[in-house]
C-alpha positions as CSV (number, residue, x, y, z in Angstrom):
1,M,-49.1,0.5,16.1
2,R,-49.6,3.8,14.6
3,R,-48.6,4.2,10.9
4,R,-46.8,7.3,9.7
5,F,-47.1,8.9,6.3
6,T,-45.0,11.3,4.3
7,A,-46.1,14.7,3.0
8,D,-47.2,13.1,-0.3
9,G,-49.3,10.4,1.5
10,G,-47.0,7.5,1.2
11,P,-46.0,5.3,4.1
12,V,-42.7,6.0,6.0
13,R,-40.6,2.9,6.2
14,M,-38.9,2.3,9.5
15,R,-35.4,1.0,10.0
16,S,-35.2,-2.7,10.8
17,G,-33.4,-2.0,14.1
18,P,-31.6,0.7,16.0
19,G,-29.1,2.3,13.7
20,K,-29.6,-0.4,11.0
21,G,-30.5,-0.2,7.3
22,R,-31.5,2.8,5.3
23,P,-35.0,4.2,5.5
24,G,-37.1,3.4,2.5
25,T,-34.7,0.9,0.9
26,G,-35.8,-2.3,2.5
27,Q,-32.2,-3.2,3.1
28,I,-31.1,-4.9,6.3
29,G,-27.9,-3.7,7.9
30,P,-25.6,-0.9,6.9
31,A,-24.9,-2.4,3.5
32,G,-27.6,-4.2,1.5
33,P,-27.1,-6.9,-1.1
34,Y,-26.9,-4.3,-3.9
35,D,-24.0,-2.5,-2.2
36,L,-22.2,-5.9,-1.7
37,I,-22.6,-6.9,-5.3
38,M,-21.3,-3.5,-6.5
39,T,-18.4,-3.6,-4.1
40,R,-17.4,-7.0,-5.4
41,R,-17.7,-5.9,-9.0
42,A,-15.6,-2.8,-8.3
43,A,-12.9,-4.9,-6.6
44,A,-12.8,-7.3,-9.5
45,L,-12.6,-4.5,-12.0
46,V,-9.7,-2.9,-10.1
47,L,-7.9,-6.2,-9.8
48,T,-8.3,-6.9,-13.5
49,A,-7.0,-3.4,-14.4
50,L,-4.0,-3.8,-12.1
51,T,-3.1,-7.2,-13.6
52,A,-3.3,-5.8,-17.1
53,L,-1.1,-2.8,-16.1
54,V,1.5,-5.0,-14.5
55,L,1.7,-7.3,-17.5
56,A,1.8,-4.5,-20.0
57,A,4.5,-2.6,-18.0
58,G,6.4,-5.7,-17.1
59,C,7.7,-6.6,-20.6
60,G,9.0,-4.5,-23.4
61,G,11.9,-3.5,-25.5
62,G,13.1,-2.6,-29.0
63,G,14.3,-5.1,-31.5
64,S,12.9,-8.1,-29.6
65,Q,9.6,-9.8,-29.0
66,T,8.3,-10.4,-25.5
67,E,5.4,-12.4,-24.2
68,C,4.6,-12.1,-20.5
69,G,2.2,-14.0,-18.3
70,L,1.7,-14.5,-14.6
71,D,4.6,-17.0,-14.5
72,G,7.2,-14.9,-16.2
73,C,8.3,-13.6,-19.6
74,T,9.7,-15.2,-22.8
75,I,11.9,-12.9,-24.8
76,T,13.0,-13.6,-28.4
77,F,16.2,-11.6,-29.0
78,P,17.9,-11.2,-32.3
79,R,21.1,-13.3,-32.2
80,S,23.2,-10.3,-32.9
81,G,22.6,-9.1,-29.3
82,A,21.7,-5.6,-30.5
83,A,18.6,-5.4,-28.3
84,A,18.0,-5.0,-24.5
85,V,14.7,-5.3,-22.8
86,S,13.3,-4.4,-19.5
87,V,11.2,-7.2,-18.0
88,L,9.9,-7.7,-14.5
89,G,11.9,-4.7,-13.3
90,I,15.3,-5.9,-14.6
91,E,17.2,-5.3,-17.8
92,A,18.2,-8.3,-20.0
93,R,20.2,-8.6,-23.2
94,V,22.2,-11.2,-25.2
95,V,25.9,-10.6,-25.1
96,G,26.8,-13.4,-27.4
97,V,26.2,-17.0,-28.5
98,E,28.8,-19.7,-28.9
99,G,27.8,-23.2,-29.9
100,G,24.8,-24.2,-27.8
101,T,25.5,-21.6,-25.0
102,A,24.3,-18.1,-24.7
103,E,26.0,-15.4,-22.7
104,L,23.4,-13.1,-21.2
105,E,23.5,-9.9,-19.1
106,I,20.7,-9.9,-16.6
107,A,20.3,-7.0,-14.1
108,G,24.0,-6.1,-14.8
109,Q,25.3,-9.6,-14.1
110,R,26.8,-11.7,-16.9
111,V,25.8,-15.4,-17.0
112,T,26.4,-18.2,-19.4
113,V,23.4,-20.6,-19.9
114,P,23.3,-23.6,-22.2
115,V,20.3,-24.3,-24.4
116,G,17.7,-26.1,-22.2
117,G,19.5,-25.0,-19.0
118,E,18.6,-22.5,-16.3
119,T,20.4,-20.4,-13.7
120,Q,19.5,-18.1,-10.9
121,V,20.2,-14.4,-11.1
122,Q,19.1,-11.9,-8.4
123,G,16.1,-14.0,-7.4
124,F,15.0,-14.8,-11.0
125,T,15.3,-18.1,-12.9
126,V,16.8,-17.5,-16.3
127,G,16.7,-20.1,-19.0
128,V,17.6,-20.4,-22.6
129,E,14.9,-22.2,-24.5
130,R,16.5,-22.3,-28.0
131,V,19.1,-20.7,-30.2
132,T,18.8,-20.5,-34.0
133,D,20.8,-18.7,-36.7
134,T,18.7,-15.6,-36.2
135,E,17.4,-15.5,-32.6
136,V,17.9,-16.5,-29.0
137,V,14.8,-17.3,-26.9
138,V,15.2,-16.6,-23.2
139,R,12.7,-17.3,-20.4
140,I,12.8,-15.2,-17.2
141,R,10.7,-16.2,-14.2
142,P,10.4,-14.7,-10.7
């Protein structure tokens, strides 16, 4: 077999098969191990960024405190009902509290939920975790 050399005297590397690999890289196939690792890292980075964006955009509002995770959001409203929040694409607010029951408005629909109870509203599970003199803690899950 005759060896070929480049203009600077170095050997020319041949492809590993017809239409396979990249000359001079030693890679086998159209994508070598380095390309595969970089593709996986890029995919993981994009997935992480999207997850962070969804969680950051999924919860928020003034006058209340929200904590969101992959399984839903927990919102601490002031008992006065002065705050409304947008979570998971819906708006939620406390309308009022009487005894151990909170009246909530979720996605435009009014519901009454006792402390420790849950109800379904437009495909979401809405529960009241606790009611104190100053706050109402609500949990919304998809």
